[in-house]
C-alpha positions in Angstrom: -48.0 -205.1 -83.9 -48.7 -206.2 -80.3 -49.9 -202.8 -79.3 -52.8 -202.8 -81.8 -56.4 -203.8 -80.9 -56.5 -206.8 -83.3 -53.1 -208.2 -82.4 -53.4 -212.0 -81.9 -56.3 -212.3 -84.4 -55.5 -214.4 -87.5 -57.4 -213.9 -90.8 -57.4 -216.0 -93.9 -58.0 -213.8 -96.9 -59.6 -215.6 -99.8 -60.8 -212.4 -101.4 -60.3 -210.8 -104.8 -61.1 -207.5 -106.6 -62.1 -204.8 -104.0 -65.0 -205.3 -101.6 -63.3 -208.3 -99.9 -59.8 -206.8 -99.8 -61.3 -203.7 -98.3 -62.8 -205.7 -95.4 -59.6 -207.5 -94.8 -57.5 -204.3 -94.9 -59.4 -203.2 -91.8 -58.0 -206.2 -90.0 -54.5 -205.9 -91.4 -54.1 -202.3 -90.5 -55.2 -202.8 -86.9 -52.8 -205.5 -86.1 -54.3 -208.9 -87.2 -52.0 -211.5 -88.8 -53.5 -211.6 -92.3 -52.7 -214.4 -94.7 -53.6 -213.6 -98.2 -54.2 -216.9 -100.0 -53.6 -216.6 -103.8 -54.0 -219.0 -106.7 -50.7 -220.1 -108.0 -49.8 -219.0 -111.5 -49.7 -222.6 -112.6 -53.4 -222.9 -111.6 -54.4 -219.7 -113.4 -53.9 -217.1 -110.7 -53.8 -213.4 -111.6 -53.2 -211.8 -108.2 -56.8 -211.0 -107.6 -57.1 -207.5 -109.1 -56.0 -207.4 -112.7 -53.6 -204.6 -111.9 -49.9 -204.8 -111.3 -48.8 -205.9 -107.8 -46.6 -202.8 -107.5 -49.3 -200.5 -108.7 -51.2 -198.1 -106.5 -54.5 -200.1 -106.3 -53.0 -203.4 -105.3 -50.6 -201.8 -102.8 -53.3 -199.7 -101.2 -55.6 -202.7 -100.8 -53.1 -205.4 -99.8 -50.6 -203.7 -97.5 -49.9 -205.3 -94.1 -50.7 -208.9 -95.4 -48.5 -212.0 -95.8 -49.0 -213.9 -99.1 -49.1 -217.6 -99.7 -50.0 -219.5 -102.8 -52.5 -222.4 -102.6 -54.5 -224.3 -105.2 -57.9 -224.8 -103.6 -59.1 -226.8 -106.6 -56.9 -229.7 -105.5 -57.6 -232.0 -102.6 -54.2 -231.3 -101.1 -54.8 -227.6 -101.3 -58.2 -227.9 -99.6 -56.5 -230.0 -96.9 -54.0 -227.2 -96.3 -56.8 -224.7 -96.0 -58.6 -226.8 -93.5 -55.4 -227.1 -91.5 -54.9 -223.4 -91.5 -58.6 -222.9 -90.5 -58.1 -224.9 -87.3 -56.2 -221.9 -85.8 -57.7 -219.0 -87.7 -60.2 -216.6 -86.2 -61.7 -215.1 -89.4 -62.0 -216.3 -93.0 -63.1 -213.7 -95.6 -64.3 -214.7 -99.1 -66.1 -213.0 -101.9 -66.6 -215.8 -104.4 -70.0 -216.1 -106.2 -72.1 -218.0 -103.7 -71.9 -221.4 -105.4 -68.1 -221.4 -105.8 -67.3 -222.1 -102.1 -69.7 -225.0 -102.0 -68.2 -226.5 -105.1 -64.7 -226.2 -103.6 -66.0 -227.6 -100.3 -64.6 -224.6 -98.4 -68.0 -223.1 -97.3 -68.8 -222.1 -93.7 -70.1 -225.6 -92.8 -66.8 -227.2 -94.1 -64.5 -224.9 -92.2 -66.5 -224.5 -89.0 -66.4 -228.3 -88.7 -62.8 -228.1 -87.8 -63.1 -224.8 -85.8 -66.4 -224.0 -84.1 -65.1 -220.6 -83.1 -64.4 -219.5 -86.7 -66.0 -216.3 -88.0 -66.7 -216.9 -91.7 -67.4 -213.7 -93.8 -69.0 -213.8 -97.2 -69.4 -210.8 -99.5 -71.4 -211.3 -102.7 -73.0 -209.1 -105.4 -76.6 -209.8 -104.4 -76.7 -212.1 -101.4 -76.1 -215.8 -100.7 -79.5 -216.8 -101.9 -82.6 -215.4 -103.6 -83.5 -214.8 -107.3 -80.2 -213.1 -108.1 -77.9 -215.5 -106.1 -75.9 -216.7 -109.1 -75.5 -213.4 -110.9 -72.1 -211.8 -111.1 -72.1 -208.4 -109.4 -69.7 -205.5 -109.6 -69.8 -202.0 -108.1 -71.4 -200.1 -111.0 -74.2 -202.7 -111.3 -74.9 -202.3 -107.6 -74.8 -198.5 -107.9 -77.5 -198.7 -110.6 -79.7 -201.4 -109.0 -79.3 -199.8 -105.5 -80.8 -196.5 -106.7 -77.6 -194.4 -106.4 -77.2 -193.5 -110.1 -80.8 -192.3 -110.3 -80.1 -189.6 -107.7 -76.6 -188.6 -108.8 -75.9 -186.0 -111.4 -77.8 -183.1 -112.9 -81.5 -183.3 -113.9 -82.0 -184.3 -117.5 -78.5 -185.6 -118.0 -79.2 -189.3 -117.5 -77.9 -191.6 -114.7 -74.5 -190.9 -113.2 -72.2 -193.2 -111.3 -70.3 -191.9 -108.3 -66.5 -191.4 -108.9 -65.4 -194.1 -106.4 -66.6 -197.7 -106.1 -68.9 -196.8 -103.2 -70.8 -200.1 -103.1 -67.6 -202.1 -103.0 -66.1 -200.0 -100.3 -69.2 -199.9 -98.2 -69.8 -203.6 -98.4 -66.2 -204.2 -97.4 -66.4 -201.9 -94.4 -69.8 -203.4 -93.3 -68.3 -206.9 -93.6 -65.4 -205.9 -91.4 -67.8 -204.4 -88.9 -69.9 -207.6 -88.9 -66.9 -209.8 -88.4 -65.7 -207.7 -85.4 -69.2 -207.9 -83.8 -69.1 -211.7 -84.3 -65.7 -211.8 -82.6 -67.1 -209.8 -79.6 -70.0 -212.3 -79.4 -67.7 -215.2 -79.6 -65.9 -214.0 -76.5 -69.1 -214.6 -74.7 -70.3 -217.8 -76.4 -67.2 -219.5 -77.7 -68.9 -220.0 -81.0 -68.3 -218.5 -84.4 -70.9 -217.7 -87.0 -71.4 -216.9 -90.7 -71.4 -213.1 -91.5 -72.9 -212.1 -94.8 -73.3 -208.9 -96.8 -73.5 -207.9 -100.4 -73.0 -205.0 -102.7 -76.7 -204.6 -103.3 -77.4 -204.6 -99.5 -74.6 -202.1 -98.9 -75.7 -199.7 -101.6 -79.3 -199.8 -100.6 -78.3 -199.1 -97.0 -76.2 -196.2 -98.1 -79.3 -194.5 -99.7 -80.0 -193.6 -96.1 -82.3 -190.6 -95.8 -83.2 -190.8 -99.5 -84.5 -194.4 -98.8 -86.3 -193.2 -95.7 -88.1 -190.5 -97.8 -89.5 -193.3 -99.9 -90.3 -195.8 -97.1 -92.0 -193.2 -94.9 -93.5 -190.7 -97.2 -93.6 -192.4 -100.6 -91.3 -189.7 -102.1 -89.0 -190.9 -104.9 -85.9 -188.7 -105.0 -84.5 -187.5 -108.3 -81.3 -185.8 -109.5 -80.5 -182.3 -108.2 -76.9 -182.0 -109.3 -74.7 -180.3 -106.7 -77.6 -179.1 -104.6 -78.7 -180.8 -101.4 -82.0 -182.8 -102.0 -83.8 -181.0 -99.2 -81.5 -178.4 -97.5 -81.7 -175.2 -99.4 -79.5 -173.3 -100.1 -76.7 -175.9 -100.3 -74.8 -175.9 -103.6 -71.5 -175.6 -105.5 -71.4 -172.0 -106.4 -69.2 -170.2 -109.0 -66.8 -167.6 -107.6 -64.5 -165.1 -109.3 -61.8 -167.8 -109.8 -63.6 -171.2 -109.7 -66.2 -172.8 -107.5 -66.9 -173.4 -103.8 -69.3 -175.3 -101.7 -71.6 -173.4 -99.3 -74.1 -175.0 -97.0 -76.2 -172.5 -95.1 -79.3 -174.6 -94.7 -81.3 -174.0 -91.6 -82.7 -170.7 -90.5 -79.9 -169.4 -88.3 -77.2 -170.4 -90.8 -79.2 -168.8 -93.7 -79.5 -165.5 -91.8 -75.7 -165.5 -91.0 -75.0 -166.3 -94.6 -77.1 -163.5 -96.0 -75.5 -160.9 -93.7 -72.0 -162.2 -94.6 -72.5 -161.9 -98.4 -74.2 -158.5 -98.0 -77.7 -159.7 -99.0 -79.7 -159.1 -95.8 -82.7 -158.4 -97.9 -83.0 -162.1 -98.7 -83.8 -162.8 -95.1 -87.2 -161.1 -95.1 -88.0 -161.8 -98.8 -91.4 -163.6 -98.7 -90.1 -166.0 -101.3 -87.3 -167.2 -99.0 -88.8 -166.6 -95.6 -88.5 -170.2 -94.3 -87.1 -173.6 -95.4 -90.2 -174.5 -97.2 -90.3 -171.3 -99.3 -86.6 -171.6 -100.0 -87.1 -175.2 -101.2 -90.0 -174.1 -103.5 -88.0 -171.2 -104.9 -84.6 -172.8 -104.9 -83.7 -172.0 -108.5 -84.3 -168.2 -108.1 -82.5 -168.2 -104.8 -79.5 -170.1 -106.1 -79.2 -167.8 -109.1 -79.2 -164.7 -106.8 -76.5 -166.3 -104.5 -74.4 -167.2 -107.5 -74.4 -163.7 -108.9 -73.1 -162.4 -105.5 -70.5 -165.1 -105.0 -69.0 -164.5 -108.5 -67.8 -161.1 -107.4 -65.0 -162.4 -105.1 -62.5 -165.3 -105.1 -63.0 -168.6 -103.4 -60.4 -167.9 -100.8 -62.0 -164.5 -99.9 -65.4 -166.1 -99.5 -64.2 -169.0 -97.4 -62.5 -166.6 -95.0 -65.6 -164.5 -94.8 -68.1 -167.3 -94.4 -66.0 -169.3 -91.9 -65.7 -166.2 -89.8 -69.5 -166.0 -89.8 -69.8 -169.7 -88.8 -71.2 -170.8 -92.1 -70.2 -174.2 -93.5 -68.2 -173.8 -96.7 -65.1 -175.0 -98.5 -63.1 -175.3 -101.7 -63.7 -178.0 -104.3 -60.3 -179.6 -104.4 -58.8 -181.9 -107.0 -57.1 -184.9 -105.4 -53.6 -183.4 -105.4 -55.1 -180.3 -103.7 -56.8 -182.5 -101.1 -53.5 -184.1 -100.0 -51.9 -180.6 -100.0 -54.6 -179.3 -97.7 -53.1 -178.4 -94.3 -55.9 -180.1 -92.3 -55.6 -183.3 -94.4 -51.9 -183.2 -93.7 -52.5 -182.6 -90.0 -54.8 -185.7 -89.9 -52.1 -187.8 -91.5 -54.2 -189.2 -94.3 -51.1 -190.0 -96.4 -48.8 -192.4 -94.6 -45.5 -193.9 -95.5 -45.0 -197.7 -95.4 -42.4 -198.4 -92.7 -40.7 -201.5 -94.1 -37.3 -200.1 -95.0 -38.0 -200.3 -98.8 -38.3 -197.5 -101.3 -40.5 -194.7 -100.3 -44.2 -195.6 -100.6 -47.1 -193.5 -99.4 -50.6 -194.9 -99.1 -54.0 -193.8 -97.8 -54.1 -194.0 -94.0 -56.8 -195.2 -91.7 -59.5 -192.6 -91.0 -60.0 -193.8 -87.4 -58.1 -192.5 -84.4 -57.8 -194.5 -81.2 -56.2 -192.8 -78.2 -54.4 -196.0 -77.2 -53.3 -197.3 -80.6 -51.7 -196.0 -83.8 -52.1 -198.2 -86.8 -48.9 -198.5 -88.9 -48.3 -199.4 -92.5 -45.6 -201.9 -91.7 -45.5 -204.0 -94.9 -46.1 -203.3 -98.6 -47.7 -206.0 -100.7 -44.8 -208.1 -101.8 -44.4 -211.0 -104.3 -47.1 -213.5 -104.6 -46.5 -216.5 -102.3 -43.5 -214.9 -100.7 -44.4 -216.2 -97.2 -45.9 -219.6 -98.3 -43.1 -221.6 -96.7 -43.1 -219.7 -93.4 -46.8 -219.9 -93.1 -46.9 -223.7 -93.7 -44.0 -224.2 -91.2 -45.9 -222.2 -88.6 -48.9 -224.6 -89.2 -46.7 -227.6 -88.5 -45.6 -228.7 -92.0 -42.1 -230.2 -92.2 -39.7 -229.1 -94.9 -40.1 -232.2 -97.0 -43.9 -231.9 -96.9 -43.7 -228.3 -98.1 -41.4 -229.3 -100.9 -43.8 -232.1 -102.0 -46.7 -229.6 -102.0 -44.5 -227.3 -104.2 -43.6 -230.1 -106.6 -47.2 -231.1 -106.9 -48.3 -227.6 -107.8 -50.4 -227.2 -104.6 -48.4 -224.1 -103.6 
Protein backbone atom coordinates (compact mmCIF):
# COMPACT_ATOMS: atom_id res chain seq x y z
CA UNK A 1 0.00 0.00 0.00
CA UNK A 2 3.00 2.29 -0.48
CA UNK A 3 1.15 4.40 -3.07
CA UNK A 4 -1.56 5.47 -0.61
CA UNK A 5 -1.40 8.77 1.32
CA UNK A 6 -1.31 7.20 4.79
CA UNK A 7 1.32 4.61 3.98
CA UNK A 8 3.89 4.54 6.77
CA UNK A 9 1.40 5.58 9.47
CA UNK A 10 0.81 2.99 12.19
CA UNK A 11 -2.47 2.96 14.10
CA UNK A 12 -3.31 1.01 17.26
CA UNK A 13 -7.05 0.31 17.22
CA UNK A 14 -8.54 -0.17 20.70
CA UNK A 15 -12.08 0.51 19.55
CA UNK A 16 -15.33 -1.40 19.72
CA UNK A 17 -18.87 -1.17 18.35
CA UNK A 18 -19.12 1.44 15.54
CA UNK A 19 -17.95 5.02 16.01
CA UNK A 20 -14.35 4.06 16.79
CA UNK A 21 -14.04 1.39 14.07
CA UNK A 22 -15.47 3.90 11.58
CA UNK A 23 -12.66 6.33 12.46
CA UNK A 24 -9.99 3.67 12.14
CA UNK A 25 -11.40 2.40 8.83
CA UNK A 26 -10.51 5.77 7.29
CA UNK A 27 -6.87 5.07 8.17
CA UNK A 28 -6.95 1.43 7.09
CA UNK A 29 -8.47 2.10 3.68
CA UNK A 30 -5.98 4.85 2.90
CA UNK A 31 -2.86 2.79 3.53
CA UNK A 32 -2.07 2.96 7.25
CA UNK A 33 -0.86 -0.14 9.05
CA UNK A 34 -3.73 -0.73 11.46
CA UNK A 35 -3.34 -3.14 14.36
CA UNK A 36 -6.71 -4.04 15.81
CA UNK A 37 -6.13 -4.99 19.45
CA UNK A 38 -8.78 -7.39 20.73
CA UNK A 39 -9.49 -8.93 24.11
CA UNK A 40 -8.61 -12.64 24.20
CA UNK A 41 -11.54 -15.04 24.59
CA UNK A 42 -9.99 -16.21 27.84
CA UNK A 43 -10.38 -12.65 29.17
CA UNK A 44 -13.97 -12.24 28.04
CA UNK A 45 -13.43 -10.81 24.57
CA UNK A 46 -16.32 -10.85 22.09
CA UNK A 47 -14.75 -9.35 18.98
CA UNK A 48 -16.05 -5.88 19.70
CA UNK A 49 -19.33 -5.84 17.83
CA UNK A 50 -21.61 -8.60 19.03
CA UNK A 51 -22.06 -9.78 15.44
CA UNK A 52 -20.22 -12.63 13.70
CA UNK A 53 -16.74 -11.88 12.39
CA UNK A 54 -17.70 -13.10 8.93
CA UNK A 55 -20.94 -11.09 8.94
CA UNK A 56 -21.45 -7.95 6.82
CA UNK A 57 -21.21 -5.44 9.68
CA UNK A 58 -17.91 -6.72 11.08
CA UNK A 59 -16.35 -7.17 7.64
CA UNK A 60 -17.36 -3.70 6.48
CA UNK A 61 -15.95 -2.02 9.60
CA UNK A 62 -12.76 -4.01 10.08
CA UNK A 63 -11.39 -4.67 6.60
CA UNK A 64 -7.74 -3.80 5.92
CA UNK A 65 -6.71 -4.34 9.57
CA UNK A 66 -4.37 -6.81 11.24
CA UNK A 67 -5.66 -8.41 14.43
CA UNK A 68 -3.83 -9.21 17.62
CA UNK A 69 -5.10 -10.37 21.00
CA UNK A 70 -3.96 -8.58 24.14
CA UNK A 71 -5.29 -8.63 27.68
CA UNK A 72 -4.94 -5.02 28.78
CA UNK A 73 -6.15 -5.82 32.28
CA UNK A 74 -2.87 -7.58 32.97
CA UNK A 75 0.39 -5.80 33.75
CA UNK A 76 2.15 -7.77 31.02
CA UNK A 77 -0.52 -6.82 28.48
CA UNK A 78 -0.22 -3.15 29.40
CA UNK A 79 3.55 -3.41 29.00
CA UNK A 80 3.07 -4.82 25.49
CA UNK A 81 0.77 -1.93 24.59
CA UNK A 82 3.32 0.59 25.85
CA UNK A 83 5.97 -1.12 23.74
CA UNK A 84 3.76 -0.91 20.65
CA UNK A 85 2.92 2.72 21.43
CA UNK A 86 6.59 3.66 21.23
CA UNK A 87 6.50 3.32 17.43
CA UNK A 88 2.82 4.07 16.78
CA UNK A 89 1.57 7.27 15.22
CA UNK A 90 -2.06 7.10 16.30
CA UNK A 91 -4.04 5.32 19.01
CA UNK A 92 -7.84 5.32 18.81
CA UNK A 93 -10.11 4.28 21.70
CA UNK A 94 -13.80 4.61 22.53
CA UNK A 95 -14.01 3.31 26.08
CA UNK A 96 -16.13 5.13 28.61
CA UNK A 97 -13.88 7.97 29.82
CA UNK A 98 -12.92 6.39 33.13
CA UNK A 99 -11.89 3.00 31.71
CA UNK A 100 -8.64 4.06 30.08
CA UNK A 101 -7.52 5.75 33.30
CA UNK A 102 -8.34 2.65 35.29
CA UNK A 103 -6.32 0.52 32.84
CA UNK A 104 -3.51 3.13 32.89
CA UNK A 105 -3.54 3.43 29.10
CA UNK A 106 -4.79 7.02 28.87
CA UNK A 107 -3.13 9.77 26.83
CA UNK A 108 -0.75 10.74 29.61
CA UNK A 109 0.39 7.12 29.98
CA UNK A 110 1.07 6.44 26.31
CA UNK A 111 2.44 9.88 25.43
CA UNK A 112 5.03 9.39 28.16
CA UNK A 113 6.72 6.80 25.94
CA UNK A 114 6.06 8.65 22.65
CA UNK A 115 5.65 12.42 22.69
CA UNK A 116 4.63 12.41 19.04
CA UNK A 117 1.66 10.11 19.61
CA UNK A 118 -1.79 11.20 18.42
CA UNK A 119 -4.29 9.79 20.92
CA UNK A 120 -7.93 9.80 19.79
CA UNK A 121 -10.87 9.37 22.16
CA UNK A 122 -14.51 8.96 21.15
CA UNK A 123 -17.15 8.85 23.88
CA UNK A 124 -20.88 9.17 24.24
CA UNK A 125 -20.96 12.61 25.82
CA UNK A 126 -17.40 13.91 26.21
CA UNK A 127 -14.39 13.21 28.41
CA UNK A 128 -15.71 15.31 31.30
CA UNK A 129 -18.81 17.17 32.38
CA UNK A 130 -22.06 16.10 34.05
CA UNK A 131 -22.65 13.17 31.67
CA UNK A 132 -19.04 11.95 31.60
CA UNK A 133 -19.74 8.49 33.03
CA UNK A 134 -22.99 7.79 31.20
CA UNK A 135 -22.96 5.02 28.60
CA UNK A 136 -23.86 6.40 25.20
CA UNK A 137 -25.05 4.77 21.98
CA UNK A 138 -26.22 6.16 18.66
CA UNK A 139 -29.97 6.30 19.28
CA UNK A 140 -29.51 8.04 22.62
CA UNK A 141 -27.37 10.68 20.87
CA UNK A 142 -29.92 11.05 18.07
CA UNK A 143 -32.55 11.84 20.69
CA UNK A 144 -30.46 14.11 22.90
CA UNK A 145 -28.89 15.84 19.92
CA UNK A 146 -32.24 16.97 18.55
CA UNK A 147 -32.33 14.84 15.41
CA UNK A 148 -35.31 12.69 16.35
CA UNK A 149 -37.41 15.79 17.03
CA UNK A 150 -37.07 16.97 13.42
CA UNK A 151 -37.27 13.56 11.71
CA UNK A 152 -40.57 12.01 10.64
CA UNK A 153 -44.05 13.30 10.00
CA UNK A 154 -45.82 15.86 12.19
CA UNK A 155 -47.91 14.30 14.92
CA UNK A 156 -46.37 10.83 14.58
CA UNK A 157 -43.88 11.16 17.45
CA UNK A 158 -40.07 11.21 17.33
CA UNK A 159 -38.31 9.13 14.67
CA UNK A 160 -34.75 7.85 14.49
CA UNK A 161 -32.82 8.01 11.24
CA UNK A 162 -32.35 4.67 9.47
CA UNK A 163 -28.56 4.63 9.89
CA UNK A 164 -26.43 5.24 13.02
CA UNK A 165 -25.67 8.79 11.94
CA UNK A 166 -24.23 9.93 15.30
CA UNK A 167 -21.83 6.97 15.40
CA UNK A 168 -20.73 7.41 11.81
CA UNK A 169 -20.30 11.16 12.04
CA UNK A 170 -18.35 10.92 15.30
CA UNK A 171 -16.05 8.38 13.67
CA UNK A 172 -15.43 10.52 10.62
CA UNK A 173 -14.83 13.64 12.72
CA UNK A 174 -12.39 11.72 14.92
CA UNK A 175 -10.46 10.61 11.84
CA UNK A 176 -10.41 14.17 10.55
CA UNK A 177 -9.15 15.42 13.91
CA UNK A 178 -6.39 12.80 13.98
CA UNK A 179 -5.23 13.71 10.50
CA UNK A 180 -5.14 17.41 11.39
CA UNK A 181 -3.06 16.51 14.45
CA UNK A 182 -0.67 14.52 12.25
CA UNK A 183 -0.23 17.56 9.98
CA UNK A 184 0.48 19.75 13.00
CA UNK A 185 2.93 17.16 14.37
CA UNK A 186 4.91 17.47 11.14
CA UNK A 187 5.57 21.10 12.15
CA UNK A 188 5.97 20.74 15.93
CA UNK A 189 7.13 17.16 16.45
CA UNK A 190 4.55 16.77 19.20
CA UNK A 191 1.38 14.74 19.39
CA UNK A 192 -1.84 15.62 21.14
CA UNK A 193 -5.13 14.30 22.49
CA UNK A 194 -7.99 14.43 19.98
CA UNK A 195 -11.51 14.15 21.40
CA UNK A 196 -15.05 13.99 20.09
CA UNK A 197 -18.32 12.40 21.16
CA UNK A 198 -21.60 11.16 19.77
CA UNK A 199 -23.43 14.10 21.33
CA UNK A 200 -21.03 16.66 19.86
CA UNK A 201 -21.19 15.01 16.44
CA UNK A 202 -24.97 14.85 16.43
CA UNK A 203 -25.35 18.45 17.58
CA UNK A 204 -22.89 19.56 14.89
CA UNK A 205 -24.90 17.67 12.28
CA UNK A 206 -28.01 19.70 13.07
CA UNK A 207 -26.26 22.28 10.90
CA UNK A 208 -28.69 24.89 9.53
CA UNK A 209 -31.44 23.66 11.85
CA UNK A 210 -29.17 24.53 14.77
CA UNK A 211 -28.32 27.89 13.21
CA UNK A 212 -32.04 28.69 12.91
CA UNK A 213 -32.27 28.35 16.68
CA UNK A 214 -29.00 30.06 17.57
CA UNK A 215 -29.54 33.07 15.32
CA UNK A 216 -33.32 33.46 15.13
CA UNK A 217 -34.68 31.53 18.12
CA UNK A 218 -36.64 29.26 15.77
CA UNK A 219 -37.19 25.68 16.97
CA UNK A 220 -37.58 23.38 13.97
CA UNK A 221 -40.20 20.65 14.00
CA UNK A 222 -41.07 17.62 11.92
CA UNK A 223 -42.04 18.14 8.28
CA UNK A 224 -41.85 14.57 6.98
CA UNK A 225 -40.35 14.37 3.50
CA UNK A 226 -40.60 18.08 2.90
CA UNK A 227 -37.64 20.40 3.18
CA UNK A 228 -37.87 22.53 6.33
CA UNK A 229 -37.54 25.82 4.45
CA UNK A 230 -37.24 25.19 0.70
CA UNK A 231 -40.74 24.84 -0.79
CA UNK A 232 -41.58 22.91 -2.87
CA UNK A 233 -39.27 20.02 -2.03
CA UNK A 234 -40.92 16.71 -1.28
CA UNK A 235 -41.38 13.03 -2.02
CA UNK A 236 -44.34 13.06 -4.41
CA UNK A 237 -46.55 10.17 -5.53
CA UNK A 238 -46.40 9.18 -9.18
CA UNK A 239 -48.41 6.73 -11.29
CA UNK A 240 -46.19 3.85 -10.19
CA UNK A 241 -44.61 4.89 -6.88
CA UNK A 242 -42.85 7.94 -5.50
CA UNK A 243 -40.14 10.35 -6.56
CA UNK A 244 -38.21 13.24 -5.07
CA UNK A 245 -38.42 16.67 -6.65
CA UNK A 246 -36.63 19.75 -5.34
CA UNK A 247 -37.52 22.87 -7.37
CA UNK A 248 -36.96 25.31 -4.52
CA UNK A 249 -35.73 28.74 -5.60
CA UNK A 250 -37.55 31.01 -8.04
CA UNK A 251 -35.89 29.99 -11.31
CA UNK A 252 -36.13 26.26 -10.56
CA UNK A 253 -39.74 26.67 -9.50
CA UNK A 254 -40.61 28.39 -12.76
CA UNK A 255 -38.86 25.69 -14.82
CA UNK A 256 -40.67 23.04 -12.83
CA UNK A 257 -44.08 24.60 -13.37
CA UNK A 258 -43.53 24.80 -17.12
CA UNK A 259 -42.23 21.21 -17.23
CA UNK A 260 -45.27 19.74 -15.46
CA UNK A 261 -47.71 21.81 -17.50
CA UNK A 262 -48.77 24.09 -14.65
CA UNK A 263 -47.49 27.49 -15.70
CA UNK A 264 -50.46 29.07 -13.93
CA UNK A 265 -48.75 28.27 -10.60
CA UNK A 266 -46.01 30.78 -11.39
CA UNK A 267 -48.25 33.85 -11.23
CA UNK A 268 -50.68 32.54 -8.65
CA UNK A 269 -50.54 35.10 -5.80
CA UNK A 270 -50.51 32.29 -3.23
CA UNK A 271 -47.24 30.96 -4.66
CA UNK A 272 -45.67 34.07 -6.10
CA UNK A 273 -42.42 33.92 -4.13
CA UNK A 274 -40.59 31.73 -1.64
CA UNK A 275 -42.36 33.23 1.36
CA UNK A 276 -45.80 32.70 -0.13
CA UNK A 277 -44.96 29.15 -1.15
CA UNK A 278 -43.73 28.44 2.38
CA UNK A 279 -46.93 29.80 3.92
CA UNK A 280 -49.15 27.89 1.50
CA UNK A 281 -47.04 24.76 1.26
CA UNK A 282 -49.84 22.26 1.94
CA UNK A 283 -52.05 23.50 -0.88
CA UNK A 284 -49.11 23.76 -3.29
CA UNK A 285 -47.89 20.26 -2.50
CA UNK A 286 -51.37 18.85 -2.98
CA UNK A 287 -51.64 20.50 -6.40
CA UNK A 288 -48.22 19.18 -7.46
CA UNK A 289 -49.06 15.69 -6.21
CA UNK A 290 -52.24 15.59 -8.29
CA UNK A 291 -50.23 16.41 -11.40
CA UNK A 292 -47.32 14.04 -10.78
CA UNK A 293 -49.68 11.11 -10.15
CA UNK A 294 -50.62 11.18 -13.83
CA UNK A 295 -47.28 9.81 -15.12
CA UNK A 296 -44.66 7.29 -14.08
CA UNK A 297 -41.58 8.09 -12.05
CA UNK A 298 -39.29 7.36 -15.01
CA UNK A 299 -41.28 9.67 -17.28
CA UNK A 300 -41.14 12.55 -14.83
CA UNK A 301 -37.44 12.09 -14.10
CA UNK A 302 -36.65 12.28 -17.80
CA UNK A 303 -38.84 15.37 -18.23
CA UNK A 304 -37.60 17.23 -15.16
CA UNK A 305 -33.93 16.47 -15.72
CA UNK A 306 -34.29 17.78 -19.26
CA UNK A 307 -35.64 20.99 -17.71
CA UNK A 308 -32.74 21.17 -15.25
CA UNK A 309 -34.90 20.50 -12.20
CA UNK A 310 -33.34 18.38 -9.40
CA UNK A 311 -35.27 15.12 -9.06
CA UNK A 312 -34.73 11.41 -8.62
CA UNK A 313 -36.20 8.04 -7.75
CA UNK A 314 -36.54 6.78 -4.19
CA UNK A 315 -34.50 3.61 -4.33
CA UNK A 316 -34.40 0.60 -2.07
CA UNK A 317 -30.85 -0.43 -1.18
CA UNK A 318 -30.68 -3.08 -3.92
CA UNK A 319 -31.87 -0.50 -6.44
CA UNK A 320 -29.22 1.94 -5.20
CA UNK A 321 -26.41 -0.49 -5.97
CA UNK A 322 -28.00 -1.33 -9.34
CA UNK A 323 -28.08 2.35 -10.30
CA UNK A 324 -25.71 3.00 -13.22
CA UNK A 325 -24.20 6.10 -11.62
CA UNK A 326 -23.55 4.31 -8.33
CA UNK A 327 -21.91 1.52 -10.30
CA UNK A 328 -19.86 4.03 -12.27
CA UNK A 329 -18.66 5.56 -9.00
CA UNK A 330 -17.58 2.11 -7.79
CA UNK A 331 -19.37 2.21 -4.47
CA UNK A 332 -19.37 -1.59 -4.18
CA UNK A 333 -15.84 -2.94 -4.21
CA UNK A 334 -14.40 -6.43 -4.06
CA UNK A 335 -11.82 -7.39 -1.45
CA UNK A 336 -8.63 -8.30 -3.32
CA UNK A 337 -7.08 -10.87 -1.01
CA UNK A 338 -7.54 -14.00 -3.09
CA UNK A 339 -10.29 -15.39 -0.88
CA UNK A 340 -13.94 -16.08 -1.70
CA UNK A 341 -15.70 -13.19 -3.37
CA UNK A 342 -16.59 -10.46 -0.90
CA UNK A 343 -17.92 -7.02 -1.82
CA UNK A 344 -18.04 -4.18 0.67
CA UNK A 345 -18.89 -0.47 0.63
CA UNK A 346 -16.11 1.53 -1.00
CA UNK A 347 -14.60 4.84 0.07
CA UNK A 348 -16.62 7.88 -1.12
CA UNK A 349 -13.49 9.99 -1.67
CA UNK A 350 -11.56 10.17 -4.94
CA UNK A 351 -7.93 11.29 -5.06
CA UNK A 352 -6.30 11.77 -8.45
CA UNK A 353 -3.05 10.27 -7.22
CA UNK A 354 -4.31 7.39 -5.09
CA UNK A 355 -6.83 4.60 -5.36
CA UNK A 356 -7.70 2.95 -2.03
CA UNK A 357 -8.01 -0.82 -2.16
CA UNK A 358 -9.82 -3.34 -0.04
CA UNK A 359 -6.80 -5.56 0.33
CA UNK A 360 -7.68 -7.63 3.40
CA UNK A 361 -10.93 -8.97 4.82
CA UNK A 362 -11.32 -9.13 8.59
CA UNK A 363 -9.82 -12.46 9.54
CA UNK A 364 -9.62 -14.57 12.66
CA UNK A 365 -9.17 -12.84 15.97
CA UNK A 366 -5.50 -12.56 16.87
CA UNK A 367 -4.31 -14.06 13.58
CA UNK A 368 -1.37 -11.65 13.33
CA UNK A 369 -0.47 -11.50 17.04
CA UNK A 370 2.84 -13.33 16.67
CA UNK A 371 3.91 -11.35 13.62
CA UNK A 372 3.13 -8.02 15.27
CA UNK A 373 5.02 -8.88 18.43
CA UNK A 374 7.99 -10.11 16.42
CA UNK A 375 8.03 -6.81 14.54
CA UNK A 376 8.10 -5.04 17.92
CA UNK A 377 11.22 -6.97 18.90
CA UNK A 378 9.82 -9.83 20.96
CA UNK A 379 11.67 -13.13 20.72
CA UNK A 380 9.88 -16.41 20.04
CA UNK A 381 10.21 -17.63 23.64
CA UNK A 382 8.83 -14.32 24.96
CA UNK A 383 5.82 -14.59 22.67
CA UNK A 384 5.15 -18.14 23.79
CA UNK A 385 5.39 -17.10 27.45
CA UNK A 386 2.85 -14.33 26.85
CA UNK A 387 0.59 -16.88 25.20
CA UNK A 388 0.94 -19.37 28.09
CA UNK A 389 0.15 -16.63 30.59
CA UNK A 390 -3.04 -15.63 28.77
CA UNK A 391 -1.70 -12.19 27.90
CA UNK A 392 -2.24 -12.84 24.18
